[in-house]
N, C-alpha and C positions, 0 to 999 in steps of 0.2 A: 504494500500500500504506500502511495506517495505521501510525503510529509512536506508541509510548507516550510520554507527556509525561515530560520529565526530572524526576525527583523533587526535584532541587535547587530547581526553580522554586517548589515549595511551601514550602521552607525559607527562601527569600530574605526574605519579609516578616518572619519571626521573627528573622532575622539583623539586619535594620535596626531593628526595634523594640527588641531587646535591646541593640544598640549604643547607641541613643539613651538608653535607661534607664541603662546603665552610665556614659555620659558625664555625664548629669545627676546621678547619685549621686556620682560622683567630684568633680564641681564643688561639690556641696553639702558633701562631706567635706573639701574643700580639697586633694584629691589630684591631682598633676600626672601623669595617666596617658594623656592624649590630646594630640596635636598634629595640627592640621587637615591639614597637608601630608603628614605621615606616614600618617594614616588614609586619605586619598584614595589615596595610593600603594599601601597595602595592598589597598584595594578594587580598584584597577586590576590588581594582580597576580592577584586572584581572578577578575576578568573574563577576563583572558587565559588563565588556567588552564582555565576552563570552555569557552572558545571552542576552544582547542587540544584539550581533552578530547573534544569532539565530532568533531574532525577526525582524531583518533588512535584511534578506537574499534576499528579493525581490530587494533590491538595490545592494547589494554586489555581488549577483549571478545572479538574474533574468535579470537585464539590460544587463549584458555582454552576456548572452545567446541569448537574443532578438536581440542585435546588430549583433552578429555573425551569427545568423540564417537568417537574412534578408539583411545584408549589407556587409558581408565578400566578398572581391574581389578574394579570393583564399581559399583553405582549406589545411592546412599543413598536411603532412602524419604522422599519429600516430606511424608508425613503424620505423621512422627515428631517429636515435640517434642524428644526427646533428640538426634536428628540435627541439628535446627536449632541447639540450644545447642552441640553439639560443633563444628558448622561455624563458629559465631561464635568459639569458643575457638581453633580451628585458624587462623582468619583472623588473630586478634589475635597468635597466636604467630608466624605468617608475617610480619605487619607489624613485630613487634619486630625480626626479623632484617633486614628491608629497611631499617628505620629505623636500626638500628645500623650496618649496612654503609654507609648514607648518610653516616655520620660518619667511617668508617674507610677508605673507598675514594674516591680523588679524583674519578673520573668520576661516581660516585653523589652525592658531595657537591656537584658542580657543579649537579645538579638540586635537591638538598635545601636548599642554601644560601639559596635564595629565602625559605624559611619563617623563617629566623633573621635576616634582614637588617634587620628593624625594630629600632630602639633604644628602642621603647616596647613595653609588654606589656599588651594589651587585646584585646577581642573582634575588632577588625579584624585583629589579628595572626593570628588563627586562619584568616582568609580569604586571607592572603598565601601563596598556594600556587604551586607550580612549574608551568611549561608544558611541561617536558621529562621529567617523571617516568615517563611511559608508555614511553619509549624502552627502558628496562631493567627497570623495576619489575615488569613482568609475570612475570619469571623466578622471583621468590620465591613466587609463588602456584601454579605449575604442579604441585607435589606434591598440592595439593588436588584438581586436576582428575584426576590419575592415580589417587588413591584413591577417586574417585567422587562428590565433592561436586557436585551438579547446579548448572549455571550460575545458575539463579534463586536458589538457596540461597546460592551464593557471592556474587552481587552484592548480595543483601539484607544479608548479613553485612558486606560492605565498606561499604555505606551506613551501617549502624548504627555501625560502628567510626569512620567519618569524622565523623558528626554528634555522636557522644559527645565527641570531642576538642574540639569548639567551646567548650564552657562552661568548660574548664579554663584558657583563656587570659584570666585576669583577676588583677589585684592586689587586688581588693576582697574576696576570700574567703580567710580565713586557714586555718590548719590544721584538720583535721576528725577528729582523734583516730584511732581504730582504722581508720577508712576509708582513711586515708593509707597504711596497711600492706597494703591489698588492691587498691585501685583507683588509677588515675591521677587525681590531684586537682589543683586549682590550685597547691597548695604543691609537690607533686612536679614538676609541669611547669614551674613557675617556675625550678626548679633546672636543668632541661633547657635552658632558653633563656638561662641566665646566662653571662656572661663570666668571672665569678670563678673562681679556680683550681679550687676544689672542685666547680664545676658542669660542667666540660668533659667531654663524652661520658658523661653520666649520664642515667638515667631515660628509657629509650627506649619504654616501653610505650605502647600505644594506649588500651586500656581497663583492662587488668590490670597493676598494678605488680609482681605476683609474678614475672614473667619477669625483671625486673631483680634481684630478690632471689635468684632461682634461679641466674642467670648472673653475678652479682657486679658489676652496673652500677648498683645502687641507692645513692643518697645522699639523706638527708633535708635539708630546708631548714634552714640554720643560723640560729638566733635571733641577732639583734643585728648581722648582717652584711647590709647592703643589697645586693641583687642588681642588677648592671648588665647590661643586655640588648644584644644585637646580635651582630656577628661581629668577630673580632680584626683582620681586614683589611676595614675598613668599606666599604660601598657608595658613599657620598658622592654619591648621585644619587637623584632622584625618578623616574627613567625605568625603568618596569617591563620594557621590552625589554632594556635593558642589564643590569638586575638579573637577568634569566634567563640572560644570556650571559657575564657577566664572568669566572666561574671557568672556563668552557670556554675562554675566551681565554687565561687564565693557563696552563691545562694545555697548550694548543696551543703557546704560547711555550716552556714547559718542555720539551715533546717536541722542538721544533725545535732547542733548544740542546743536548739530550742527545747524547752520543757513542755511535754504534752503534745498529743497528736494535732490538736487545733492550732497551736502555735507553730508546729513544724510545717503545716500546710500554709498557714497565713504568711510565713516568712518568705514564701515565693512571690507573694503579691504586695509586699510592703513597698513603699516608694524607695528608690535607690539610695537616698541619703538617710533612710530611717523612717520611722512611723510618722504619720501626719502630725503636724504641730511641732516637730523637731526643727529648731532654727538652723538654717544653713550657715556654716562657718564662713567668716570673711576670707576672701582670696587675696593673698599678698602677692601682687604681680611682681614686685621687686625681688622676691625669692624664687622666681621661676626661671628655669633655663631648659632649653629643649634637650631631649634625650639624643645622644649621639654616641656611637661606638667607634673606637679607634680601629681603623681597617688597614690591611696591607695595601700597598700601591696597586696591586693587580686586581683587587677585589671588584672594583666597578666593572671591569671588562668581563670577569668571570660571571658576575651576577647578571649583567646585561645579556651575555650569551645564553645563560640558563633561562632567563625570562623569555628571550626570543624563541627558544625551543618550546617553552610552556605555551606561549601565545599561539604558535603554529599548531600544536596539538589541540589546543582549545578551539581554534577555528575549525579544525577537522571535526572535532566532537560536536560543536554546535551546528555545523552544517549537515552532518550525516548521522550523528549519534542517536537521534530519536528513532531511527529505523533499525538500530542494532538490537540484538538479543540482550536481555538484562545483564547477563553475566559479562558481556563485553562492555556494556555501559559502566558497570561497577569497576571493572578492571581498568578501563581508561581513566575513570575518575580517581581511582586510587593512585595510578601512575602520576597524574597531574598533581595530586596532593603531595605525594612524596617529593616530586621535583620542586614544588614551592617550599617545602621544608628544607631541602638542600640549598636552595637559593637563599633562604633566610640564614642558614648557617654560614654561607659565604659572606653575608653582610655583617655577621657578628663575630668578633674576635674570640679567641680562647678565653676561658675564665680568668686566667692569670695575666691577660693583656690589659694595658691601661685603657680606661674609658674617659671620654670627655666629661668634664664635671657637670653634674646636674643636681639641683636642689629640689627635692620632692616634699619639703616640709609643709607645703601649702595644703594642709587638711586632707590627708590621703583617705580618710574615712568617709569623705563625701564624693562619691564617684560620678555624680551627675555632670553633664556638659551643657 
């Protein structure tokens, strides 16, 4: 049976071209917005996200189709422009709540934290996506299936919403006037990724920032206050596999330590910084320095070579893997995952090698970004 090509395949050349342009412009402007090890790590997160996305289609696609087929109370007309626009708006509304809960519920933050773990803010950060979001993310879109948004319309809206968010991950575009009041823009989204006190848990919108204005989560970018990026409990690693698992491990430990079955279960749903009403500690920007590992001179070439191999394998997997038998899909996914781990090792020196200094004293028990 023929399978449609993954639309992300057509976007990948645009991603790489624009990343290259942004890096060159940043260098020309003298802006320190890129780090090779961090950029490769972000791209590897993106690879794993796409690979696991193909393996978890039964959740992200199958459940929506089943609910639509059996429980839809209406069926929206595919030929209506108004219906298409309404579907996009509804998708963005649903995304707002998924995104917001991804910051307010521990088990959802465990998936979303991946996207915030870079301490740089550039177009590669947009591709630093989770591999576990499909486990629970589908729940937020089921109302669209029930009210009758056809699967094709739903998936198209999701793709548009996702691709729109790519361009807002840049420091090189400033404020855009009235547009900042309506749409998610680089200025608005820089706030969302910030560690600064005023940035925490703000500006969740995907395309429209009006949801944040409506529900009280909007904050404009402050003039004169440099935004620091990352997560309050930093990753300290170039390993994208651990980057996808570290908060789940924290939650498992917290659940194990909790007394009583009720508290063990509730610990998975507590807000990332603790229970509601716990004040967020002040972030000391002057104590912050980006994580960086001392690397041998040849490391960039080795890591780039490995990532090139990973990218080629991933392109093959995304282009043809959907038609493979499951055992070949899992074998290919495992191979790609192992190669990402090897690449991470190439970016990380031995334990006895010196590391660039970094001060993580800024409240490590508050992991929200």
